[in-house]
N, C-alpha and C positions, 0 to 999 in steps of 0.2 A: 504493501500499500503505500503510495506517495505520502510526503510529510505534509502536514497542513500548510497553506500558504499564509503569508504575513497578514493577509486581510481576513483569511478565515480565523486565524488564531485571535485577531483583534476582535471579531465578532463574538467569538465564544468566550473570551474573557470579559468582554462587556456583560454578557449575559450572565456569566458567574458573578460578576461584582454587583449586579443590581437586581440579583433573583434571591428572595428571602423564602424559607419554608415555613409553614403554617401548619401545625398538626393539632388536630382536635380530637376529642375522645368519644363523641355523640353527634353527628352530624343530623340525625332525625330530630335534635332539639332546637327549635328556630331560634333560641339565644344564640348560637354560634353564628348564624347568617346574620344577625344584625350587627354583631361585632367585627365580622369580617366585612361589612359594608363600611364601617368606620375605618377599618384598617386599609381598605382600598383606596378611600378617599385621598389619605395622606401618601400612600404608595404612588398614586397618579399624579400626584402634583410633583413628587420627587422622582419621576421617571423610573421608579422601581416596580418589580414584578413579584407577585406572591405565588407560589406553589402550595396549594392546600391539599392536604390528605386526611384522612378520618381512621382512627385507629379503632374504632368500634368496640371501647372497652377492653381491647387487648393488649396486655403488656408485649406480647411478643410481636404483634403488629407494630406497635408504636416504635419498638426499638428498630425493626427491620426498616421503616419508614425513615428514622434518623440516619441508620448507616447508608441509605440510599442517598439521602439528601448530602450528608457529609462526602460521599463518594463523589456527587457532583459539585462539591466545594462551594454549595451556598453561601451566600455572604451573611446569613444569620438565621435564627431559629426562634419563632412564637410556638408556644405549645400550651394546651389544656392537657396536663398528662394524666394518664392512669395511675392512681394512687400517690404514693409520697413524692414523686418526681424524680425517682431515681435515674431515668433515662436521661435527664439534663447532665448527668455526671457523664454518661455515655458521649454526649455532643461535646462536652469539655475535652474529652480525651480525642476525640477524632477531629476537632475543629477547635483547637486552643486559640483563644483570642477572638473568635467569631462571638458576635452579642448573642444572647439567649434572654428571651422574656416569658416567664409562667404565667398563663391566664388562669383565675380562678383557682389558685393552687397555693398552699402555704410552702411548699418545698423547703420545709424547715432543714436547718442546718447544711443547705446548699449555697456554697458562695459563688459570686460571679453571675448573679442572676437577677433581674428587675423583675418585679410582681405587679401584675394588674388584677386588681380583685375588688369585690365589694367590701363594704364596712360590715364584716361577719359579726360582729359583736352587736351592733345595731340591728341587723337583719334578723337577728334570734331575739333580741330583748324587745323589741317593737311589738311583735304579735304575741310574744308570750306574757308580758305584762297586760296587753288589751284583753287577753284570754283570762286571766286571772281578775280583771276587773269586772268582767262580762259573768264571773261566776263558774269558771271551769276549775275542777279540781284534778282531774286527770288528763294529761296531754301526751300524745305520740309524736315522736320526732323521727322522720324517714331519712336515712342516710346510706350511703354505699357501704358494703363490708369493708372491714379494717384495710385488707389488703388493695382496695380498689379506692379507698377514700382519700381525695385529694387536699379536702379542707377539714382536717380533724379539729381544728380550732372552733368550728361551728358547734360540735357534738360537745366539746368542753363548755363552751358557752351555755349550752342548753341545760347541761347537767348542773352547772355552778347556779344558775338562776332559778331552775326549778327547786332547789333546795332552799335557796332565799324566799322564794315565794310559797315555799311548803305545798308544791303542786307534786303530786304521784307522775313521775315521767316512765315513759315507756319508749324505748328506743328500737326501731324497727329497722334493721338490716337488711337490705335487698340488693340486688343487682338492678340498676336503674332502668331496666326495660319495662314497657307497658305491663306486659305479661306478668312479669315478676314481682312488681310493685302491686298490681291488682291482688295477686294471691296472696303476698304478704301482708297487705292492710286489711284484707277480708279476714284473715285469721285473727288478727288482732281486735278488729271492731265487732267480730262475730262471738267473743269470747271462747273459752275453752269447755263450758257445760259442766264445769265442777261446781258451781255456785259461790266459788271465792274470786274468780278473776273479775276485776271490775274494768270494763272495757273503757277506753279514753273516750272523751267527748268533744275531741278536737285532734286535728292531724296536722303538723306544720312540716310542709314538704320543701324539697331542696331545689325545685323549679317548677313552673306551671306546666311544663311538659308531664312530669309525673303526677301532678295534682289531677289531671286527667282520668288517671287509673285508679286514684283513691275516689273520683266520683263514681266510676263504675262498680268499684267493690262496694261501697256503700249502697248504690242502688240494687245490688244484687241481694243485699241482706235486708232490703226495705226500709232504709234508713233516709230520712230528707236531710239533704244537705243543708246545714245551715242550724236549724234546730235540732236534728238529729245528730248530726255532727259537723261541726266547723271544720273548714279546710282553708289554709293558707298557703298559697304558693309563693314562687319568688320569679322574678325578672319584669312582671307585668307585660306579658305579650299581648300583641294586638287582639288576639282572640279572646283573651281572658275575661273580658267583659261582655262577651257574647255568649259564655256558657250559662247553662239553667241549673242554678241561679248564677249570676255573675260572681268571679271568682275574687276573694280578696288577695291580696298579693303585695310583696315587696317591689316597689318600683326603683329603677335605678336606669341610667343612661348609657344603653347598651353600645349604641353608635360612638357616644365619647370613649368609652372603654377600649374600642377599636382603634380610635385616632390615638390615644394616649399608648396604647400598644406599638404602634408603627412608629411613632416618634423616639419610642426608647430602641426600638430594632435599628432604626436609621442612624440612632446616635445624636439626633437633633436636640435632645434635651438631656440633662445629667441621668445617670442610670439608677434613678431613685424609685421607689415604689409608688404605684398610683392606687390610691383607696378610693373607690367609688362612693359618693354618699347615697344614702338610701332613704325612702319614705314607705310608711305602711299607708296602703290604700284599702280603705274599707268597703267591701261589698257585701252582697247578701249572703255569702258563703261563711261570714264571720258573724256569729249570733250567740245570745246566750244560752246556754244548754236546757233543752227540754227532751231527755232522753227516754225514748219509747223502745220497748222490745222489737228486736228484728221482725220483719214481715209487718208490723203494725200500719195501718193505714190511716189513722186519726188523723185530722184536720189539725195542724199547728200553726199558730199565729206567727205571721212574717216579722222578723227583727227589723230595726231601723238600720240604714246603712247610708254611707255617701260614697257618690261615685266621683272618681276624679276624671 
């Protein structure tokens, strides 16, 4: 094979120097599409290109994606990692000096990485305090299993604040697919039939995407969302207020998170962490508890709510 011409090498080097990788853990969740839109705005302004890949919650696939990107000598990496972010260490080994930004991950004890994430403490405290004010005493918290958990600080905040508010805390560990979440929450909300288990009257989820599965589980049990079981999402997707009933959720500016991510990847700003402010959006899925037994069809009074 003939060696590449100087012109060809120049084009290839330009591609390498202006192309960045973006690996997400679950593109089925629309949250990541909004973040990507913000990142693409900044990339376009800078003449850069994003190569986007989905790990589908597979650590093996995630590592393979990083190896392929490193082999192509991409200029930097943004990643919403599976689990604790150990793949970031692999990137450091394969592409020393190339910037890396972690999205929605604590990536604890990993140096040389910028983080773009929500204010997790507030994102847990706002709904939990509101549920306590409404009279809830037993609250479930949905999270990924430990080996797949990217933001363990959320769970720590939930446990700490539940103790402070004297709430009965139930942690629901589940792979974050619709089917798995539906099955796990159905088991928790339906009780164990031993007369001792007290089912939670509210569920705090990690995304509006997984909240859909909680809705389905509650309906299978004959529980009305709101008075039968309150549900709080996270991300305030455009479709969330269209659910029946509209989903209470945590709002954050997803597009701005994408812009912050890309600015750090391009090294246009200092490599510090970006913490996105959050707000609790109260809608009809968040109400005072009027818990009926599963399959009950009794009419329940609607609660008051504000729509943002």
